[in-house]
N, C-alpha and C positions, 0 to 999 in steps of 0.2 A: 520506583515505578508508580505511575498514575498519581493518586492523591498522596503518595508517600512524599512528594515534593513539599507538602505543607509541614510535615514533621522535620524534614531537613532544613527548610527555610526558618523554622522556629528556633533553630540553634544559632542562627546568624551566619552560618557557614556559606550561605548563598548570597550574602550581601555583596552587591557590585558584580555579581556573576549572572550569566545567562542560564535560563532554566525553562522547562516546560512541564505541563501536566495534562490531564484529560481535558478535552475541549470544553466540557461542561463547567469545569472549575477554573479555567485559565483566568477569567476576569476576577474571580474571587481571590486567586493567588496574588495577582498583581495589586489588588486593593489592600489585602492584608499585609503584604510585604513589599512596599514601594521601592525598597532598595534592591529588589531582585528584578532583573531584566527578563520578563516573561515572553517567550517566543511561542505564540499561540498556534502557529501552523506547523510546527516541527513534530516529527514522529519521536525523535529523541534529540537531546542536546548534550554535548560535551563541553565542559568548561573546567580546565585543569583536571583535578582528580575527581571531580563531581560529574555524574551523569544522571540525567532525569529523562523520563519518557512519558508519552501520552498514555492512552488506555491499554487494555489487555493485549491486543494484537501488536501494538507498538512496543510493548514489553518484550515480545518475541523478537522484534527487529533489534532492540537493544541487546538482548541476550546473544543473538547471532553475531552482532558486532563485537561484543566482548570475547566471544569464542574465537573470532578471527584475530583479535589482538593477541590472545594467548597461544593459539594453535595454528594460525595461518588461514589464508583464504580458502585453500582447497578443503580443509577439514570443515570450515564453516559452511561451504557450499554443500558438502555431504550431509551435514545436519539439516540445512534448509530443505534439501531434497527429501530427506527422510520424513520431515514434518510436513512436506508439501506446502511450504511457505515461501515468501519472497526473500531473495538474498539482497538485503538493503545495502545501500552505500554506507561507508563509515560515517559516523555522526558529525565529524568535523568538515564534511563536504556537503554541498547542496544535495538534498535527498529527493530524488524523483520517485513518486509513486502515485498511481491513480487514487490511492486511499487518502492522499492529502486533500483531494477535493471534498471528501466527506467532512473534513474539519471546518470547511467554510460554511456549512449549514448547521444552524442551531435548531432547526425545525424538528420537533420530536419525532414525528412520523417518518421524515426523511432519514434522520439519523438511525432509527431502529432498522429500517430497510437496508441502509448502507452497511451497518454493522453486521447484519445477517449475511449479506453477500460477501463482504470481505473476510468474515470469519471462516467461510467455507465456499470458495469460488466454485468448487466441483459439485456442490449440492444441487439437488433437483429443484431449482428455483423457477417458479412461474409467477405471473402477475397475481394469480389467485392465491398462491401460497404466501407470497410476500405481503399481500394485503391482509391475510389472516394473521400473520406475525405482527403486523402493525395495528391490527384491530380496527381496520377501516375497510371501506368498499374499494373495489378495483378502480372504479371511476375516480373516487376521491384521491387514492394513492397516485394515480397517473397525473391528476391535475396538480397536486401540491408538489410532486417530485419535479415535474416540468417547470413549474413556477420557480422553484428553489434552485434548480441545477441547469435548466435549459436542455434537459434530455430526459428520456424515459427511463424507468427502472431497468428495463431489459437492455437498453443501450449501455447503461452503467455496468450491468452485469457482464456484457460483452467486453467492455474495456478492462474490467478486473481480470477476466479470464485471459484476455490478450496479454496483459502484463505477466500473469502467472505462466502462460505458455512461453512468452519471450524469455523469462528467466530460466525455465527448464531447457529451452533450446540452447542457451548460452552456457549453462553450467553442467551439461552432461551430453550423452550421446544416445538418449532414448529415441526411438522411432517416432515419427509424427503420429502414428496411431496410438502409441502409448501416451504421448503428451496430451493428445486430444481426450483420451479417457481420464487422465489424471486431472485435467482442468475442467471437466464437465462439458466439453464440446462434442463428445461422442465419437466423431470420426475424423480421419485425416482430411477428408474433403471439407468438412465444416471448418476445421482449423485453417485450411488453405484459404477458403472464402473469406474468413474473418480477417486474416492478415492482408489479403489483397484489398479488401474493402477499406480497412482502417489505415494501413500503412503503404499500400501500393506495391508491396513486394510479397513474394511467397515465403512460407516459413523457412524453406531451404536457403533462399537468397538472404533472408534475415540473418540466419546462422552464419553463412559464409561471409557476408559483407561486414557484419559486426566484428568478426574475428580478424579480418584481413587488415594489414597495414600498407597494402599496395596503393599507389595513387589511383584515385577514381573510386575507391571503395567507400561504402556508406559508413560514416563513423558514428560513434556512440551518441554524440550531441545531436546529430541529424535525426537519428532514430528516436531519441528521447523527445526531441522537439515535435516530431510528427505524432507522437502519442498525445 
């Protein structure tokens, strides 16, 4: 996990293999071990019997994936729900997550805010509180975040909460009100407005269409693409 990739790479066991590490150290890993194929944008990477992950929260994704290998998807979903984290796709598939966007920015202020949000999507995040965490003014945070990501911090927060809510909708039978509370959206109406604004469908339609195999249903690739 994280910088542990350096220890593993130093043994030579990753030579000729794919691997990842925390975004801050990815370039350093590639330079120190040119025989390792470093994938900078991955949450975690599987190559044979070796698995490496990005930072702390990506280590959780990796752990849930390993749980799924040993005990099955249903058990892994239960663990993810208990932890209120995302049920990531297996590491040997393309991994979709809003959090991947965070890896694309090396700006310290932006990274601090993104990490704060993704670590606790349900937290009471405001522009003021996020600026305080980053140690900058609200105006400065808004400016650099928009310059780096093309969106505001609160829009990024909405997208993270949308992803969390989507995973809860698909992995269980909680009510919309419960999901809204668990993801920091507050109410079922706020949850509905967010889904309609960002995806063009209601939470109920999202749940129904994602699960159906009937012709005309909205499939996973379409929903993922719309995010």
